LOBAZA-911309 format. One record per atom (N, C-alpha, C): residue in one letter; x, y, z. Coordinates in steps of 0.2 Angstrom, whole numbers, plus 5000, padded with zeros to 4 digits. Each point is the difference from the previous one (the first is absolute). Layout:
N
aXYZ ...
//
This chain:
358
x496748855113 x500450064997 x499550034995 x499850085004 x499550044995 x500350014995 x499550004995 x500050034993 x499650065000 x500350024993 x499850095000 x499449994993 x499550025002 x499449994995 x500150064995 x500349974995 x500050064994 x499350004996 x499750074999 x499750024995 x500350034994 x499949984994 x500450044994 x499450024996 x500050074999 x499650064995 x500250024995 x499849964993 x500250014993 x500349935000 x499849974995 x500249944997 x500150004994 x500450054998 x500350004992 x500749975001 x500450034994 x500549954999 x500750015004 x500150065004 x500550015005 x499849955006 x499350005001 x499849955008 x500349934999 x500049974995 x500449935000 x500750005004 x500650044999 x500450035004 x499949995007 x499450025001 x500050025008 x499649945003 x499649964996 x499849945002 x500549945000 x500350014995 x500549925001 x500650025004 x500150075003 x500550015006 x499550005006 x499450015000 x499849975007 x499949935001 x499949974993 x499849925002 x500649965002 x500750054998 x500549965003 x500550015007 x499350055003 x500350035007 x499449965003 x500449965006 x499749965004 x499650025005 x500250085001 x499550045006 x499450034996 x500049994994 x499550044997 x499449964996 x499350015001 x499549964997 x499750064996 x500049974994 x499550054995 x499349985000 x499750065004 x499249985001 x499550034998 x500050054997 x499650044997 x500250044994 x499650004994 x500250044993 x499550044998 x500150064999 x499550034998 x500250034992 x499450014997 x500250034992 x499350014997 x500150064996 x499350044997 x499849934994 x500449974998 x499949944995 x499949945005 x499449995003 x499849935003 x500449924998 x499950014994 x500249934996 x500950005001 x500250055001 x500950005000 x500149995005 x499550035007 x500150015006 x499949915004 x499649964995 x499849955001 x500649944997 x500350024993 x500549954999 x500650015005 x500250065002 x500750015004 x499749955007 x499450025003 x499749965006 x500149935000 x499949954995 x500049944998 x500849994999 x500550044998 x500449984997 x500649995007 x500050075005 x500350005005 x499849995007 x499349974999 x499649975007 x499750055004 x499850064995 x499750055006 x499249975002 x499750025007 x499449985003 x499550034996 x500350074999 x499450044999 x500050064993 x499550044998 x500250024994 x499550055000 x500250074998 x499450065000 x500250044994 x499650054998 x500050034995 x500250075002 x499750025005 x500150075005 x500649975005 x500650055000 x500449995006 x499850035007 x499550034998 x499750025007 x499849945005 x499649964997 x499949955002 x500649965003 x500450004995 x500649965004 x500250045006 x500150064999 x500250045006 x499649985007 x499449984999 x499550005007 x500249945002 x500449944997 x500149955003 x500349995006 x500049975006 x500450035006 x500749955001 x499749934995 x500749964998 x500550014997 x500050074995 x500450014996 x500650045004 x500549995000 x500650055004 x500350034995 x500049984995 x500550064994 x499849994994 x500150054996 x499950004993 x500650034994 x500049974995 x500450014995 x499550044995 x500250064999 x499650054994 x500350004993 x499849974995 x500249994994 x499750024995 x499550055000 x499550044997 x500250064995 x499850024996 x500250064997 x500450055005 x500450054997 x500350045004 x499650065003 x499450024996 x499650065003 x499549975006 x500049935000 x499649965006 x500449995006 x500750025000 x500349975006 x499950045008 x499950064998 x499950065005 x499349985006 x499650004993 x499449985006 x499949935003 x500249964998 x500149935002 x500450005006 x500650035000 x500550015004 x499650005006 x499850084999 x499750025007 x499649975003 x499549974995 x499549965004 x500349925002 x500349994997 x500449945004 x500350015006 x500350065000 x500450015006 x499450015007 x499550044998 x499550025005 x499749935002 x499949954995 x499749945002 x500449965004 x500550015001 x500649975006 x500349944996 x500150034994 x500549944994 x500850044999 x500449965000 x500750004998 x500050014994 x500450044996 x499850014993 x500849984996 x500049964995 x500550014996 x499850034991 x500250064997 x499650044994 x500549994995 x499749984996 x500750004993 x500150074999 x500650014998 x500150064998 x499850044993 x499950055000 x500250065004 x499550005006 x500150045006 x499750005005 x499150034999 x500250044996 x499350044996 x500250044994 x499550054999 x500150044994 x500150064999 x500050035007 x500050085003 x500350005007 x500450055001 x500350015006 x499750025005 x499250054997 x499649995006 x499949945005 x499749944996 x499849945001 x500549985003 x500650004997 x500649975004 x500050035008 x500050065002 x499950035007 x499549985002 x499449984999 x499449985002 x500149935002 x500249964997 x500249945001 x500649985006 x500650044999 x500250015006 x499850035008 x499550024999 x499750025005 x499549935004 x499749974994 x499549945002 x500649955004 x500550014997 x500749955004 x500050015007 x500250075000 x500250025007 x499350015005 x499549994997 x499250005006 x500049945000 x500149954996 x499949945002 x500449945003 x500750034999 x500549955003 x500149934995 x499549994995 x500149954995 x500750004996 x500349954998 x500550004995 x499850014993 x500350044996 x500050024993 x500749984997 x500049964995 x500649994996 x499850014993 x500350044999 x500150034991 x500449944996 x499749984995 x500349954996 x500650014995 x500450045004 x500950014996 x500249945001 x499949954994 x500249935000 x500850005001 x500250044994 x500850005001 x500550005005 x499650055004 x500450015007 x500149935003 x499549954999 x500049945003 x500649934996 x500250034995 x500349954996 x500849995004 x500249944998 x500649985005 x500550045000 x500250024992 x500750054999 x499750065003 x499550034999 x499850065004 x500350025007 x499849955003 x500049985007 x500950005001 x500349944996 x500850005001 x500350084998 x499950034995 x500250065000 x499850045004 x499649995004 x499750085006 x500749965005 x499949934999 x500650005007 x500750035000 x500350004992 x500550034999 x499950085001 x499550024998 x499950095001 x500050015008 x499649975004 x499950015006 x500849985005 x500249964999 x500849995001 x500550064997 x499750064995 x500450054998 x500549974995 x500049964997 x500449964994 x500050054993 x499550044999 x499950054995 x500250075003 x499950005006 x500150075002 x499350044999 x500050075000 x499550055000 x499749994993 x499449964997 x499650004994 x499750074999 x500450024995 x499850074995 x499550004995 x500049954996 x499850014995 x499749924997 x499749994996 x499649934998 x499550034994 x500149954995 x499750004994 x499549934998 x499550014998 x499449934997 x500050024995 x499949934997 x499650014992 x499549945001 x499250004998 x499849944998 x499750024993 x500249974994 x499850024996 x499749934995 x499350005000 x499849974995 x499950034993 x500349964993 x499950024994 x499250004998 x499849945001 x499249994999 x499849965005 x499650045006 x499549975004 x499650045004 x499650044996 x499450005002 x499349965003 x500149985007 x499549944999 x499350014999 x499850084997 x499350005001 x499550005007 x499349974999 x499550015005 x500050045004 x500049995007 x500050075006 x500850014999 x500449974998 x500750024999 x500250074997 x499650034994 x499850024994 x499550065003 x499850005005 x499450055002 x500250025006 x500250074996 x500350055008 x499450005005 x499550014998 x499450005007 x500049975003 x500149924998 x500249955006 x500649975002 x500850024995 x500449995002 x500250075005 x500050064998 x500550055002 x500550034996 x500049944995 x500550034997 x500449944994 x500450004997 x500349934996 x500749995002 x500549994996 x500649965003 x500550045006 x499850065001 x500150025005 x499949975008 x499349994999 x499749995008 x499949934999 x500149974994 x500149935000 x500449975001 x500750004995 x500749965001 x500450045002 x499950075000 x500550055000 x500149995009 x499350005004 x500150015005 x500649955006 x499949954997 x500449945001 x500950025001 x500150024994 x500750025001 x500150075002 x499650055001 x500050065004 x500149975008 x499549965002 x500149985007 x500649975002 x500149954996 x500849955001 x500650055000 x500150054995 x500450045002 x499950035007 x499450055000 x500050045005 x500049975007 x499949925000 x500049975007 x500949995001 x500249974995 x500850005001 x500350055001 x499950064999 x500350075001 x499850025007 x499749965004 x499750035006 x499550035002 x499450004995 x499450035001 x500050085001 x500550044997 x499950075001 x499450024999 x499950075002 x499550055000 x499950024991 x499450014997 x500250044995 x500050064999 x500550034997 x499950084999 x499850034995 x500049974993 x499850044993 x500049944995 x499750014996 x499749954995 x500150054993 x500249974995 x500050034995 x499849934994 x499450004997 x499949954996 x499550014993 x500249964996 x499750014993 x499549914999 x499450024998 x499749954996 x499950014993 x499949934996 x499750014993 x499749924997 x499550064995 x499649954998 x499950014994 x500549974995 x500150014993 x499849934996 x500149955003 x499949944996 x499449965001 x499650015007 x499749955002 x500049935003 x499549964997 x500249935002 x500149964993 x500250044995 x500449974995 x499849914998 x499250024999 x499649934999 x500149974994 x500250064995 x500149984992 x500849954999 x500249995006 x500849985000 x499749914997 x500649974995 x500049954998 x500449955002 x500149944999 x500749965001 x500249995005 x499950055006 x500449995006 x499550015006 x500049945003 x499549985006 x500250065006 x499350015002 x500150055007 x499550015006 x500450015005 x499550005004 x499350045001 x499649965001 x499250045002 x499649975003 x499550035003 x499649975003 x499449954999 x499549975004 x499549944996 x499650064996 x499850065004 x499650034997 x500250054996 x500550004995 x500450054997 x499550034995 x500050075000 x499850034993 x500350064997 x500049974994 x500650044996 x499550084999 x499650015001 x499750075000 x500250045006 x500049975005 x499950035007 x500550015002 x500550075002 x500550025003 x500250075002 x499950015008 x500050075002 x500650015004 x500449955001 x500650005005 x500750034994 x500550025003 x500550034997 x500549934997 x500450014996 x500449964996 x500749995005 x500350055002 x500649995003 x500050075006 x500450005005 x500250055004 x500650015002 x500350045002 x500750025001 x499950065008 x500649995002 x500150055006 x500650015004 x500150055003 x500550005004 x499950025007 x499949975004 x499950005008 x500650045005 x499750065002 x500850015006 x499549995006 x500650005004 x499849965007 x500350045006 x499650035006 x500350055004 x500649995004 x500449915000 x500650015001 x500550014995 x499850034992 x500450024995 x500149954995 x499849945002 x500149934994 x499350014995 x500449974994 x499350014995 x500049944996 x499449984997 x499749944996 x499850024993 x500349964995 x499750024994 x499749924997 x499450014998 x499749954997 x499550004994 x500049974996 x499649984993 x499549945001 x499750004998 x499549944999 x499550004993 x499749944996 x499650004996 x499649954998 x499450014998 x499549944999 x500349994991 x500150054998 x500149994991 x500750064999 x500449974995 x500650064999 x500449964994 x500350054996 x500249974993 x500849995003 x500249955005 x500449985003 x500149924997 x500749995001 x500349944996 x499949955003 x499849985008 x499849965002 x499750035008 x499849945004 x499750025007 x500650015003 x499950035005 x500450035006 x499950015007 x500349975005 x499950025006 x500650005004 x500450055002 x500450025003 x499950055007 x500349995004 x500050035008 x500749995003 x500450065000 x500750025003 x500050055004 x500449995006 x500150045005 x500850035000 x500150065002 x500750025002 x500150035007 x500549985003 x500250035006 x500950025000 x500150055006 x500650025000 x500649945000 x499749945001 x500549955001 x500049944997 x499450014995 x499949944995 x499250014998 x499949954995 x499450014997 x499849934997 x499550004998 x499649915001 x499350014992 x500049944998 x499550004996 x499549945003 x499450004999 x499449965003 x499749974995 x499950044994 x499849974994 x500450044995 x500249954995 x499849944997 x500349925005 x500550025003 x500349965005 x500250035005 x500249965006 x500250045006 x500850004998 x500250065002 x500850004998 x500150065005 x500750005002 x500350065006 x500650034996 x500250065001 x500750024998 x500250035006 x500649985001 x500450045007 x500650024999 x500650045004 x500650005000 x500349975005 x500549974999 x500749975006 x500550014997 x500550045005 x500750004999 x500150044993 x499650064999 x499950044994 x499949974995 x499849944999 x499749974994 x499149995000 x499949994994 x499249995000 x500149944999 x499349965003 x499849935003 x499350004997 x499949964994 x499349984999 x499849935003 x499450015003 x500049935005 x499249984998 x500049924998 x499449974999 x500049965006 x499350025005 x499849965004 x499749914996 x500249955004 x499949964998 x499249975004 x499750004994 x499150005004 x499649964995 x499649975003 x499649934994 x499850044994 x499750055002 x499950054994 x500050085000 x500450014994 x500350064998 x499650055001 x499649994997 x499450044998 x499250005004 x499850045000 x499350005004 x499649934999 x499749975007 x499849924999 x499250045001 x499550004995 x499450025001 x499749965005 x500049935000 x499449965003 x500450005008 x500650004999 x500449995009 x499950095002 x499950064997 x499850065004 x499450015001 x499549974996 x499350005003 x499949955006 x500249945000 x500049965005 x500350045007 x500650024998 x500350055007 x499550045002 x499650044996 x499750065001 x499349975004 x499749944996 x499549985005 x500249975007 x500549995000 x500349955007 x500250045006 x500150074996 x500250075004 x499150015004 x499750024996 x499350025001 x499849945005 x499949955000 x499849955004 x500450005008 x500750014998 x500350015007 x499950065003 x499850064995 x499850065005 x499349995004 x499649974997 x499349995001 x500049955007 x500449955000 x499849965006 x500550015005 x500850044999 x500450005004 x500250075003 x499550064996 x500250065000 x500850034998 x500149974997 x500850014995 x499950074996 x500450055001 x499750054995 x500249994992 x499550044997 x500149984992 x500650064999 x500449964994 x500550054997 x499650044994 x499450004998 x499850044995 x499450025004 x500150055004 x499350045003 x499450044996 x499650035002 x499550054997 x500550074999 x500450015004 x500350075001 x500449984994 x500449954997 x500550004994 x499350014994 x499649965000 x499650014995 x499850074999 x499850025004 x499950094999 x500450054998 x500749965003 x500750044995 x500149994993 x499749944999 x500249994994 x499450014996 x499450015000 x499450044998 x500250064999 x500450035005 x500250084999 x500450004994 x500649954998 x500350014994 x499749984994 x499449965001 x499649994994 x499650054997 x499750025004 x499450074999 x500650054998 x500450025003 x500550064998 x500249994992 x500149944998 x500449994995 x499350014995 x499549985001 x499450004993 x500050095003 x500150025005 x499750095001 x500650024997 x500550005000 x500750044996 x500049994992 x499649954999 x500149984993 x499350044997 x499650015005 x499250044996 x500350075000 x500350035007 x500150075000 x500750024997 x500449944996 x500650044998 x500450035004 x500049985006 x500450035006 x500449945006 x500450035002 x500249955006 x499550015007 x499949955001 x499450015008 x500649985005 x500050055005 x500350005007 x499749975005 x500350005005 x499649995007 x500350035007 x499850035003 x500450035007 x499949955005 x500650005005 x500049955005 x499350005005 x499650065000 x499650015004 x499449974995 x500049974995 x499449984996 x500149935000 x500549975004 x500049934997 x499849975007 x499649964999 x499749965007 x500549935002 
//
C-alpha cells in the first residue's frame, strides 16, 4: 500500500490536531515538519516520527518525496505558502481562513486551476458527523427551501492574545478566527448560495480584559496583556442571490452571562439546530414535530471532525475524490468576512453584482 507523505508547515498548537489525525490514518505518513522555531519542530518530529525538520518551508517544498502539506501558520502567510506549495506540485490542506484578502483568495483559485492540485480549506465543522447527517436530510428535501439561518459564537472572556490578537498577522479577531466556523457551517448547509450584500458592524470597546481576576479564561502561550489590535465582537446580516439571509454575531470578549454557540437553519418544510445540539423540527399531519436524532454525540465532536477532515484530504490526494471544502468556497467565505469589516469601517451595506462574483 502506497503511503501519502505529509509535510506539516507550522508546528504550533493547532498542528497537533493534524498530527494526531494523520497518525491515525493508515494511508498517511508524517514525513517532514517545518517551523520557524527549530526546537519546536524537532520536538514535534520526535513525538510524531517525522524524518526531517526544516526552518524554511521552501526547503520542505523542494523535497520530491513530499506529496502533500498541511499549512498551520499565521493567517497572513497562508496565501504565499499555498501558492508556492501548489506550484511545487504538492496537494494542500490549509487551516481556515483561506487567507486574509479577497485578492489573494482569487490568486489561490487561479493557482489551483493552473496546477490541477487539490486544495482543501480547513472548514472542519463541515466534516462533523452531525453536519453530514443533517445535510442528508436537507439534500433529501426534508427542510424544503432554506431561506434563513442564524448563528452565534460568543465568548464572554476569550481573547487568546499572541498572534490571534495581532491584526497584521491574523487579519482580524473573533470574526475571522471563530466566526468563520459558524458562518461557513450555516452557509454550507444552506446550499452555498452566492452572496449579494453584507451589512456588518465590529466593535473594539473592551480589549483583552487582562484585568479580570477570579475567572480563568482562554489565552495563548504568548499572551501579552498590552497587545491587542483586533475587534472584541462583530455582527452582520448577509443576503444571498437566492433571497436567503444569514444573521451572525461573534465575540472574543463581551459582557455576556455565559459562552454561547448556536447555529440554526430554517426552511419552508422544517428547521434544524446543529449547535448547541442536533435537533430537527418538522410538520406531520398538521402537527409540529420535534425530532431528536439518535446519535453518539448530540453536539460537535471536535476530535472526530478533525479526523474526518484529514481522512477526506488523504482520500482526495490518493484517489482523486473531490474535496467538499474547495478553494472556491474559501474565496466566497473571504468575500463575506472582508465585506463585514468593510461595511463596519464605512458604515454602509456592501453590495455585490452577479458580474462581480467569480
